[in-house]
PDB file with SEQRES, HELIX, SHEET and CRYST1 records, atoms N, CA, C and O in Angstrom:
SEQRES   1 A   63  UNK UNK UNK UNK UNK UNK UNK UNK UNK UNK UNK UNK UNK          
SEQRES   2 A   63  UNK UNK UNK UNK UNK UNK UNK UNK UNK UNK UNK UNK UNK          
SEQRES   3 A   63  UNK UNK UNK UNK UNK UNK UNK UNK UNK UNK UNK UNK UNK          
SEQRES   4 A   63  UNK UNK UNK UNK UNK UNK UNK UNK UNK UNK UNK UNK UNK          
SEQRES   5 A   63  UNK UNK UNK UNK UNK UNK UNK UNK UNK UNK UNK                  
HELIX    1 AA1 UNK A    2  UNK A   20  1                                  19    
HELIX    2 AA2 UNK A   25  UNK A   62  1                                  38    
CRYST1    1.000    1.000    1.000  90.00  90.00  90.00 P 1           1          
ATOM      1  N   UNK A   1     -67.129   4.597  74.362  1.00  0.00           N  
ATOM      2  CA  UNK A   1     -67.805   4.184  75.536  1.00  0.00           C  
ATOM      3  C   UNK A   1     -67.140   2.916  76.136  1.00  0.00           C  
ATOM      4  O   UNK A   1     -66.969   2.851  77.353  1.00  0.00           O  
ATOM      5  N   UNK A   2     -66.775   1.940  75.337  1.00  0.00           N  
ATOM      6  CA  UNK A   2     -66.214   0.736  75.905  1.00  0.00           C  
ATOM      7  C   UNK A   2     -64.806   1.031  76.428  1.00  0.00           C  
ATOM      8  O   UNK A   2     -64.381   0.383  77.384  1.00  0.00           O  
ATOM      9  N   UNK A   3     -64.053   1.991  75.839  1.00  0.00           N  
ATOM     10  CA  UNK A   3     -62.715   2.328  76.373  1.00  0.00           C  
ATOM     11  C   UNK A   3     -62.848   2.966  77.696  1.00  0.00           C  
ATOM     12  O   UNK A   3     -62.025   2.707  78.574  1.00  0.00           O  
ATOM     13  N   UNK A   4     -63.879   3.826  77.913  1.00  0.00           N  
ATOM     14  CA  UNK A   4     -64.117   4.432  79.193  1.00  0.00           C  
ATOM     15  C   UNK A   4     -64.484   3.386  80.252  1.00  0.00           C  
ATOM     16  O   UNK A   4     -64.028   3.452  81.394  1.00  0.00           O  
ATOM     17  N   UNK A   5     -65.289   2.452  79.862  1.00  0.00           N  
ATOM     18  CA  UNK A   5     -65.603   1.361  80.808  1.00  0.00           C  
ATOM     19  C   UNK A   5     -64.387   0.576  81.231  1.00  0.00           C  
ATOM     20  O   UNK A   5     -64.201   0.259  82.405  1.00  0.00           O  
ATOM     21  N   UNK A   6     -63.547   0.263  80.229  1.00  0.00           N  
ATOM     22  CA  UNK A   6     -62.352  -0.483  80.554  1.00  0.00           C  
ATOM     23  C   UNK A   6     -61.424   0.304  81.461  1.00  0.00           C  
ATOM     24  O   UNK A   6     -60.795  -0.260  82.357  1.00  0.00           O  
ATOM     25  N   UNK A   7     -61.339   1.635  81.224  1.00  0.00           N  
ATOM     26  CA  UNK A   7     -60.491   2.471  82.071  1.00  0.00           C  
ATOM     27  C   UNK A   7     -61.019   2.468  83.544  1.00  0.00           C  
ATOM     28  O   UNK A   7     -60.254   2.305  84.494  1.00  0.00           O  
ATOM     29  N   UNK A   8     -62.343   2.653  83.682  1.00  0.00           N  
ATOM     30  CA  UNK A   8     -62.907   2.674  85.005  1.00  0.00           C  
ATOM     31  C   UNK A   8     -62.742   1.316  85.695  1.00  0.00           C  
ATOM     32  O   UNK A   8     -62.450   1.224  86.887  1.00  0.00           O  
ATOM     33  N   UNK A   9     -62.939   0.283  84.900  1.00  0.00           N  
ATOM     34  CA  UNK A   9     -62.768  -1.066  85.472  1.00  0.00           C  
ATOM     35  C   UNK A   9     -61.302  -1.322  85.862  1.00  0.00           C  
ATOM     36  O   UNK A   9     -61.049  -2.028  86.838  1.00  0.00           O  
ATOM     37  N   UNK A  10     -60.359  -0.777  85.136  1.00  0.00           N  
ATOM     38  CA  UNK A  10     -58.939  -0.889  85.467  1.00  0.00           C  
ATOM     39  C   UNK A  10     -58.636  -0.130  86.730  1.00  0.00           C  
ATOM     40  O   UNK A  10     -57.841  -0.603  87.541  1.00  0.00           O  
ATOM     41  N   UNK A  11     -59.243   1.049  86.940  1.00  0.00           N  
ATOM     42  CA  UNK A  11     -59.016   1.835  88.133  1.00  0.00           C  
ATOM     43  C   UNK A  11     -59.565   1.064  89.376  1.00  0.00           C  
ATOM     44  O   UNK A  11     -58.949   1.069  90.442  1.00  0.00           O  
ATOM     45  N   UNK A  12     -60.675   0.442  89.212  1.00  0.00           N  
ATOM     46  CA  UNK A  12     -61.244  -0.276  90.324  1.00  0.00           C  
ATOM     47  C   UNK A  12     -60.359  -1.480  90.746  1.00  0.00           C  
ATOM     48  O   UNK A  12     -60.216  -1.787  91.929  1.00  0.00           O  
ATOM     49  N   UNK A  13     -59.789  -2.126  89.752  1.00  0.00           N  
ATOM     50  CA  UNK A  13     -58.947  -3.261  90.105  1.00  0.00           C  
ATOM     51  C   UNK A  13     -57.636  -2.774  90.813  1.00  0.00           C  
ATOM     52  O   UNK A  13     -57.126  -3.465  91.695  1.00  0.00           O  
ATOM     53  N   UNK A  14     -57.103  -1.593  90.425  1.00  0.00           N  
ATOM     54  CA  UNK A  14     -55.944  -1.117  91.081  1.00  0.00           C  
ATOM     55  C   UNK A  14     -56.237  -0.749  92.537  1.00  0.00           C  
ATOM     56  O   UNK A  14     -55.431  -1.008  93.430  1.00  0.00           O  
ATOM     57  N   UNK A  15     -57.400  -0.143  92.758  1.00  0.00           N  
ATOM     58  CA  UNK A  15     -57.784   0.195  94.119  1.00  0.00           C  
ATOM     59  C   UNK A  15     -57.957  -1.080  94.956  1.00  0.00           C  
ATOM     60  O   UNK A  15     -57.560  -1.115  96.121  1.00  0.00           O  
ATOM     61  N   UNK A  16     -58.550  -2.130  94.360  1.00  0.00           N  
ATOM     62  CA  UNK A  16     -58.702  -3.381  95.097  1.00  0.00           C  
ATOM     63  C   UNK A  16     -57.354  -3.953  95.448  1.00  0.00           C  
ATOM     64  O   UNK A  16     -57.154  -4.437  96.562  1.00  0.00           O  
ATOM     65  N   UNK A  17     -56.450  -3.908  94.536  1.00  0.00           N  
ATOM     66  CA  UNK A  17     -55.080  -4.433  94.811  1.00  0.00           C  
ATOM     67  C   UNK A  17     -54.433  -3.661  95.957  1.00  0.00           C  
ATOM     68  O   UNK A  17     -53.813  -4.255  96.839  1.00  0.00           O  
ATOM     69  N   UNK A  18     -54.580  -2.310  95.941  1.00  0.00           N  
ATOM     70  CA  UNK A  18     -53.974  -1.503  97.004  1.00  0.00           C  
ATOM     71  C   UNK A  18     -54.563  -1.896  98.376  1.00  0.00           C  
ATOM     72  O   UNK A  18     -53.827  -2.049  99.351  1.00  0.00           O  
ATOM     73  N   UNK A  19     -55.868  -2.052  98.434  1.00  0.00           N  
ATOM     74  CA  UNK A  19     -56.529  -2.390  99.717  1.00  0.00           C  
ATOM     75  C   UNK A  19     -56.103  -3.828 100.135  1.00  0.00           C  
ATOM     76  O   UNK A  19     -55.947  -4.094 101.327  1.00  0.00           O  
ATOM     77  N   UNK A  20     -55.924  -4.707  99.208  1.00  0.00           N  
ATOM     78  CA  UNK A  20     -55.573  -6.115  99.550  1.00  0.00           C  
ATOM     79  C   UNK A  20     -54.112  -6.230  99.933  1.00  0.00           C  
ATOM     80  O   UNK A  20     -53.747  -7.156 100.658  1.00  0.00           O  
ATOM     81  N   UNK A  21     -53.280  -5.343  99.485  1.00  0.00           N  
ATOM     82  CA  UNK A  21     -51.861  -5.460  99.718  1.00  0.00           C  
ATOM     83  C   UNK A  21     -51.415  -4.822 101.068  1.00  0.00           C  
ATOM     84  O   UNK A  21     -50.241  -4.913 101.428  1.00  0.00           O  
ATOM     85  N   UNK A  22     -52.312  -4.204 101.782  1.00  0.00           N  
ATOM     86  CA  UNK A  22     -51.943  -3.608 103.097  1.00  0.00           C  
ATOM     87  C   UNK A  22     -51.701  -4.753 104.074  1.00  0.00           C  
ATOM     88  O   UNK A  22     -52.381  -5.778 104.025  1.00  0.00           O  
ATOM     89  N   UNK A  23     -50.763  -4.574 104.927  1.00  0.00           N  
ATOM     90  CA  UNK A  23     -50.416  -5.576 105.940  1.00  0.00           C  
ATOM     91  C   UNK A  23     -50.636  -4.932 107.296  1.00  0.00           C  
ATOM     92  O   UNK A  23     -50.187  -3.816 107.555  1.00  0.00           O  
ATOM     93  N   UNK A  24     -51.318  -5.638 108.132  1.00  0.00           N  
ATOM     94  CA  UNK A  24     -51.558  -5.109 109.450  1.00  0.00           C  
ATOM     95  C   UNK A  24     -50.426  -5.494 110.387  1.00  0.00           C  
ATOM     96  O   UNK A  24     -49.983  -6.642 110.418  1.00  0.00           O  
ATOM     97  N   UNK A  25     -49.960  -4.494 111.161  1.00  0.00           N  
ATOM     98  CA  UNK A  25     -48.870  -4.696 112.028  1.00  0.00           C  
ATOM     99  C   UNK A  25     -49.199  -5.693 113.121  1.00  0.00           C  
ATOM    100  O   UNK A  25     -48.352  -6.498 113.507  1.00  0.00           O  
ATOM    101  N   UNK A  26     -50.451  -5.645 113.631  1.00  0.00           N  
ATOM    102  CA  UNK A  26     -50.821  -6.576 114.669  1.00  0.00           C  
ATOM    103  C   UNK A  26     -50.783  -8.016 114.200  1.00  0.00           C  
ATOM    104  O   UNK A  26     -50.420  -8.915 114.958  1.00  0.00           O  
ATOM    105  N   UNK A  27     -51.160  -8.234 112.950  1.00  0.00           N  
ATOM    106  CA  UNK A  27     -51.117  -9.618 112.387  1.00  0.00           C  
ATOM    107  C   UNK A  27     -49.653 -10.066 112.344  1.00  0.00           C  
ATOM    108  O   UNK A  27     -49.356 -11.206 112.701  1.00  0.00           O  
ATOM    109  N   UNK A  28     -48.758  -9.217 111.926  1.00  0.00           N  
ATOM    110  CA  UNK A  28     -47.353  -9.555 111.853  1.00  0.00           C  
ATOM    111  C   UNK A  28     -46.778  -9.883 113.219  1.00  0.00           C  
ATOM    112  O   UNK A  28     -46.040 -10.855 113.382  1.00  0.00           O  
ATOM    113  N   UNK A  29     -47.129  -9.053 114.201  1.00  0.00           N  
ATOM    114  CA  UNK A  29     -46.620  -9.244 115.568  1.00  0.00           C  
ATOM    115  C   UNK A  29     -47.134 -10.540 116.179  1.00  0.00           C  
ATOM    116  O   UNK A  29     -46.403 -11.257 116.862  1.00  0.00           O  
ATOM    117  N   UNK A  30     -48.435 -10.831 115.912  1.00  0.00           N  
ATOM    118  CA  UNK A  30     -48.953 -12.115 116.484  1.00  0.00           C  
ATOM    119  C   UNK A  30     -48.271 -13.305 115.762  1.00  0.00           C  
ATOM    120  O   UNK A  30     -47.967 -14.312 116.401  1.00  0.00           O  
ATOM    121  N   UNK A  31     -48.036 -13.198 114.477  1.00  0.00           N  
ATOM    122  CA  UNK A  31     -47.347 -14.266 113.737  1.00  0.00           C  
ATOM    123  C   UNK A  31     -45.924 -14.481 114.289  1.00  0.00           C  
ATOM    124  O   UNK A  31     -45.470 -15.615 114.442  1.00  0.00           O  
ATOM    125  N   UNK A  32     -45.241 -13.378 114.580  1.00  0.00           N  
ATOM    126  CA  UNK A  32     -43.874 -13.470 115.097  1.00  0.00           C  
ATOM    127  C   UNK A  32     -43.947 -14.115 116.472  1.00  0.00           C  
ATOM    128  O   UNK A  32     -43.153 -15.017 116.740  1.00  0.00           O  
ATOM    129  N   UNK A  33     -44.841 -13.715 117.351  1.00  0.00           N  
ATOM    130  CA  UNK A  33     -44.943 -14.264 118.685  1.00  0.00           C  
ATOM    131  C   UNK A  33     -45.253 -15.761 118.641  1.00  0.00           C  
ATOM    132  O   UNK A  33     -44.715 -16.525 119.443  1.00  0.00           O  
ATOM    133  N   UNK A  34     -46.115 -16.189 117.710  1.00  0.00           N  
ATOM    134  CA  UNK A  34     -46.439 -17.614 117.537  1.00  0.00           C  
ATOM    135  C   UNK A  34     -45.224 -18.386 117.100  1.00  0.00           C  
ATOM    136  O   UNK A  34     -44.962 -19.488 117.581  1.00  0.00           O  
ATOM    137  N   UNK A  35     -44.473 -17.792 116.172  1.00  0.00           N  
ATOM    138  CA  UNK A  35     -43.258 -18.495 115.693  1.00  0.00           C  
ATOM    139  C   UNK A  35     -42.218 -18.586 116.766  1.00  0.00           C  
ATOM    140  O   UNK A  35     -41.475 -19.566 116.823  1.00  0.00           O  
ATOM    141  N   UNK A  36     -42.137 -17.552 117.658  1.00  0.00           N  
ATOM    142  CA  UNK A  36     -41.214 -17.619 118.797  1.00  0.00           C  
ATOM    143  C   UNK A  36     -41.602 -18.756 119.779  1.00  0.00           C  
ATOM    144  O   UNK A  36     -40.746 -19.472 120.300  1.00  0.00           O  
ATOM    145  N   UNK A  37     -42.924 -18.887 120.006  1.00  0.00           N  
ATOM    146  CA  UNK A  37     -43.343 -19.957 120.897  1.00  0.00           C  
ATOM    147  C   UNK A  37     -43.017 -21.345 120.279  1.00  0.00           C  
ATOM    148  O   UNK A  37     -42.557 -22.255 120.970  1.00  0.00           O  
ATOM    149  N   UNK A  38     -43.265 -21.468 118.993  1.00  0.00           N  
ATOM    150  CA  UNK A  38     -42.946 -22.731 118.350  1.00  0.00           C  
ATOM    151  C   UNK A  38     -41.476 -23.029 118.437  1.00  0.00           C  
ATOM    152  O   UNK A  38     -41.087 -24.157 118.743  1.00  0.00           O  
ATOM    153  N   UNK A  39     -40.635 -22.021 118.168  1.00  0.00           N  
ATOM    154  CA  UNK A  39     -39.215 -22.195 118.211  1.00  0.00           C  
ATOM    155  C   UNK A  39     -38.735 -22.526 119.634  1.00  0.00           C  
ATOM    156  O   UNK A  39     -37.840 -23.353 119.812  1.00  0.00           O  
ATOM    157  N   UNK A  40     -39.326 -21.885 120.630  1.00  0.00           N  
ATOM    158  CA  UNK A  40     -38.972 -22.159 122.028  1.00  0.00           C  
ATOM    159  C   UNK A  40     -39.336 -23.640 122.366  1.00  0.00           C  
ATOM    160  O   UNK A  40     -38.563 -24.327 123.033  1.00  0.00           O  
ATOM    161  N   UNK A  41     -40.489 -24.109 121.910  1.00  0.00           N  
ATOM    162  CA  UNK A  41     -40.871 -25.489 122.208  1.00  0.00           C  
ATOM    163  C   UNK A  41     -39.984 -26.466 121.511  1.00  0.00           C  
ATOM    164  O   UNK A  41     -39.662 -27.501 122.094  1.00  0.00           O  
ATOM    165  N   UNK A  42     -39.553 -26.199 120.257  1.00  0.00           N  
ATOM    166  CA  UNK A  42     -38.646 -27.040 119.523  1.00  0.00           C  
ATOM    167  C   UNK A  42     -37.311 -27.107 120.248  1.00  0.00           C  
ATOM    168  O   UNK A  42     -36.738 -28.186 120.403  1.00  0.00           O  
ATOM    169  N   UNK A  43     -36.809 -25.944 120.699  1.00  0.00           N  
ATOM    170  CA  UNK A  43     -35.546 -25.914 121.411  1.00  0.00           C  
ATOM    171  C   UNK A  43     -35.616 -26.684 122.688  1.00  0.00           C  
ATOM    172  O   UNK A  43     -34.665 -27.387 123.031  1.00  0.00           O  
ATOM    173  N   UNK A  44     -36.702 -26.580 123.407  1.00  0.00           N  
ATOM    174  CA  UNK A  44     -36.895 -27.296 124.647  1.00  0.00           C  
ATOM    175  C   UNK A  44     -36.910 -28.826 124.361  1.00  0.00           C  
ATOM    176  O   UNK A  44     -36.248 -29.597 125.056  1.00  0.00           O  
ATOM    177  N   UNK A  45     -37.641 -29.225 123.380  1.00  0.00           N  
ATOM    178  CA  UNK A  45     -37.697 -30.635 123.080  1.00  0.00           C  
ATOM    179  C   UNK A  45     -36.323 -31.208 122.642  1.00  0.00           C  
ATOM    180  O   UNK A  45     -35.946 -32.319 123.016  1.00  0.00           O  
ATOM    181  N   UNK A  46     -35.612 -30.425 121.857  1.00  0.00           N  
ATOM    182  CA  UNK A  46     -34.243 -30.828 121.462  1.00  0.00           C  
ATOM    183  C   UNK A  46     -33.324 -30.988 122.660  1.00  0.00           C  
ATOM    184  O   UNK A  46     -32.565 -31.951 122.769  1.00  0.00           O  
ATOM    185  N   UNK A  47     -33.419 -29.990 123.578  1.00  0.00           N  
ATOM    186  CA  UNK A  47     -32.591 -30.023 124.794  1.00  0.00           C  
ATOM    187  C   UNK A  47     -32.924 -31.256 125.654  1.00  0.00           C  
ATOM    188  O   UNK A  47     -32.035 -31.947 126.152  1.00  0.00           O  
ATOM    189  N   UNK A  48     -34.186 -31.496 125.804  1.00  0.00           N  
ATOM    190  CA  UNK A  48     -34.596 -32.678 126.580  1.00  0.00           C  
ATOM    191  C   UNK A  48     -34.092 -33.965 125.992  1.00  0.00           C  
ATOM    192  O   UNK A  48     -33.646 -34.856 126.714  1.00  0.00           O  
ATOM    193  N   UNK A  49     -34.163 -34.072 124.622  1.00  0.00           N  
ATOM    194  CA  UNK A  49     -33.717 -35.251 123.929  1.00  0.00           C  
ATOM    195  C   UNK A  49     -32.190 -35.408 124.099  1.00  0.00           C  
ATOM    196  O   UNK A  49     -31.680 -36.513 124.286  1.00  0.00           O  
ATOM    197  N   UNK A  50     -31.493 -34.288 124.029  1.00  0.00           N  
ATOM    198  CA  UNK A  50     -29.980 -34.311 124.170  1.00  0.00           C  
ATOM    199  C   UNK A  50     -29.622 -34.779 125.545  1.00  0.00           C  
ATOM    200  O   UNK A  50     -28.766 -35.647 125.717  1.00  0.00           O  
ATOM    201  N   UNK A  51     -30.284 -34.199 126.541  1.00  0.00           N  
ATOM    202  CA  UNK A  51     -29.937 -34.554 127.932  1.00  0.00           C  
ATOM    203  C   UNK A  51     -30.284 -36.016 128.203  1.00  0.00           C  
ATOM    204  O   UNK A  51     -29.535 -36.708 128.893  1.00  0.00           O  
ATOM    205  N   UNK A  52     -31.378 -36.482 127.685  1.00  0.00           N  
ATOM    206  CA  UNK A  52     -31.813 -37.878 127.808  1.00  0.00           C  
ATOM    207  C   UNK A  52     -30.801 -38.804 127.189  1.00  0.00           C  
ATOM    208  O   UNK A  52     -30.441 -39.820 127.783  1.00  0.00           O  
ATOM    209  N   UNK A  53     -30.322 -38.459 125.964  1.00  0.00           N  
ATOM    210  CA  UNK A  53     -29.380 -39.292 125.296  1.00  0.00           C  
ATOM    211  C   UNK A  53     -28.031 -39.374 126.069  1.00  0.00           C  
ATOM    212  O   UNK A  53     -27.438 -40.446 126.186  1.00  0.00           O  
ATOM    213  N   UNK A  54     -27.584 -38.255 126.573  1.00  0.00           N  
ATOM    214  CA  UNK A  54     -26.337 -38.221 127.375  1.00  0.00           C  
ATOM    215  C   UNK A  54     -26.528 -39.044 128.641  1.00  0.00           C  
ATOM    216  O   UNK A  54     -25.627 -39.792 129.018  1.00  0.00           O  
ATOM    217  N   UNK A  55     -27.671 -38.930 129.308  1.00  0.00           N  
ATOM    218  CA  UNK A  55     -27.949 -39.709 130.537  1.00  0.00           C  
ATOM    219  C   UNK A  55     -27.960 -41.222 130.210  1.00  0.00           C  
ATOM    220  O   UNK A  55     -27.340 -42.017 130.916  1.00  0.00           O  
ATOM    221  N   UNK A  56     -28.650 -41.592 129.168  1.00  0.00           N  
ATOM    222  CA  UNK A  56     -28.710 -43.057 128.868  1.00  0.00           C  
ATOM    223  C   UNK A  56     -27.316 -43.530 128.486  1.00  0.00           C  
ATOM    224  O   UNK A  56     -26.916 -44.619 128.900  1.00  0.00           O  
ATOM    225  N   UNK A  57     -26.556 -42.755 127.711  1.00  0.00           N  
ATOM    226  CA  UNK A  57     -25.244 -43.153 127.337  1.00  0.00           C  
ATOM    227  C   UNK A  57     -24.326 -43.279 128.589  1.00  0.00           C  
ATOM    228  O   UNK A  57     -23.490 -44.179 128.675  1.00  0.00           O  
ATOM    229  N   UNK A  58     -24.506 -42.380 129.516  1.00  0.00           N  
ATOM    230  CA  UNK A  58     -23.729 -42.441 130.762  1.00  0.00           C  
ATOM    231  C   UNK A  58     -24.085 -43.644 131.577  1.00  0.00           C  
ATOM    232  O   UNK A  58     -23.199 -44.264 132.165  1.00  0.00           O  
ATOM    233  N   UNK A  59     -25.364 -44.011 131.642  1.00  0.00           N  
ATOM    234  CA  UNK A  59     -25.770 -45.200 132.415  1.00  0.00           C  
ATOM    235  C   UNK A  59     -25.230 -46.426 131.778  1.00  0.00           C  
ATOM    236  O   UNK A  59     -24.794 -47.344 132.472  1.00  0.00           O  
ATOM    237  N   UNK A  60     -25.241 -46.478 130.426  1.00  0.00           N  
ATOM    238  CA  UNK A  60     -24.726 -47.655 129.735  1.00  0.00           C  
ATOM    239  C   UNK A  60     -23.229 -47.776 129.984  1.00  0.00           C  
ATOM    240  O   UNK A  60     -22.727 -48.886 130.163  1.00  0.00           O  
ATOM    241  N   UNK A  61     -22.525 -46.690 130.000  1.00  0.00           N  
ATOM    242  CA  UNK A  61     -21.034 -46.734 130.237  1.00  0.00           C  
ATOM    243  C   UNK A  61     -20.741 -47.206 131.662  1.00  0.00           C  
ATOM    244  O   UNK A  61     -19.728 -47.869 131.885  1.00  0.00           O  
ATOM    245  N   UNK A  62     -21.583 -46.889 132.612  1.00  0.00           N  
ATOM    246  CA  UNK A  62     -21.263 -47.276 133.983  1.00  0.00           C  
ATOM    247  C   UNK A  62     -21.600 -48.741 134.304  1.00  0.00           C  
ATOM    248  O   UNK A  62     -21.212 -49.261 135.350  1.00  0.00           O  
ATOM    249  N   UNK A  63     -22.304 -49.374 133.417  1.00  0.00           N  
ATOM    250  CA  UNK A  63     -22.610 -50.805 133.690  1.00  0.00           C  
ATOM    251  C   UNK A  63     -21.535 -51.695 133.336  1.00  0.00           C  
ATOM    252  O   UNK A  63     -21.655 -52.908 133.509  1.00  0.00           O  
TER     253      UNK A  63                                                      
END                                                                             
């Protein structure tokens, strides 16, 4: 009787693992879109910093 209980309990845990391991495509797509937005903002900030540094360096050289 205890072996049967352990077997049934083992089957339930496998089913739980299968349901928990499913990945929703919409979740992945939203995560990718969010990462793209973050990457775009970082690139924009880096570009602005680079242009600002070049501008300041140019102004210093002209003085």
